[in-house]
C-alpha positions in Angstrom: -8.2 -13.2 -36.2 -9.0 -16.6 -37.6 -12.5 -17.5 -38.7 -13.8 -14.5 -36.6 -13.6 -16.6 -33.5 -10.0 -16.9 -32.5 -7.9 -13.8 -31.9 -4.2 -13.2 -31.2 -2.6 -9.8 -30.6 0.9 -8.7 -29.6 2.8 -5.5 -29.1 6.3 -4.4 -28.3 7.6 -1.0 -27.2 11.1 0.3 -26.5 11.4 3.6 -24.5 14.3 5.6 -23.6 15.1 8.7 -21.5 18.2 10.8 -21.7 17.9 11.8 -18.0 18.8 8.2 -16.9 22.3 6.8 -16.5 24.2 5.4 -19.6 23.5 1.8 -18.5 19.9 2.3 -17.8 18.5 4.6 -20.6 16.2 2.1 -22.3 13.4 -0.2 -21.3 11.6 -2.9 -23.2 7.8 -3.4 -22.8 5.7 -6.1 -24.4 2.3 -7.6 -24.3 0.1 -10.4 -25.8 -3.5 -11.3 -25.7 -5.7 -14.3 -26.8 -9.4 -14.2 -27.4 -12.2 -16.8 -28.2 -15.6 -15.8 -29.4 -17.8 -18.5 -27.9 -21.0 -17.4 -29.8 -19.4 -18.6 -33.1 -19.1 -22.2 -31.9 -21.6 -24.9 -32.7 -22.4 -25.8 -29.1 -23.6 -22.2 -28.4 -26.8 -22.7 -30.4 -27.1 -26.4 -29.4 -27.2 -25.3 -25.7 -29.6 -22.5 -26.6 -27.3 -19.9 -25.2 -27.9 -17.6 -28.2 -31.2 -16.5 -26.7 -29.4 -15.1 -23.6 -26.2 -13.7 -25.2 -25.7 -12.2 -28.6 -21.9 -12.0 -28.0 -19.7 -13.8 -25.4 -15.9 -13.6 -25.6 -13.2 -15.0 -23.4 -10.0 -13.0 -23.3 -6.6 -13.3 -21.5 -3.7 -11.0 -21.7 -0.2 -10.5 -20.3 2.1 -7.6 -20.5 5.1 -5.8 -19.0 4.4 -2.2 -18.1 6.2 0.4 -16.1 8.7 3.2 -16.0 12.2 2.7 -17.3 
């Protein structure tokens, strides 16, 4: 995280199965996510949103999942 308001995360996984054919034994799976904690921004108090929300985060993610 950066300044407790911007977040970045990533992961990678490689799986294999001996039951599959020689050319198809392994699969690669990955993901990434971004986050933004809006309550840590100056406009949050200026717009008086701090009275309605104590925490408000936007998040987006993408990843590849599945079986090999």
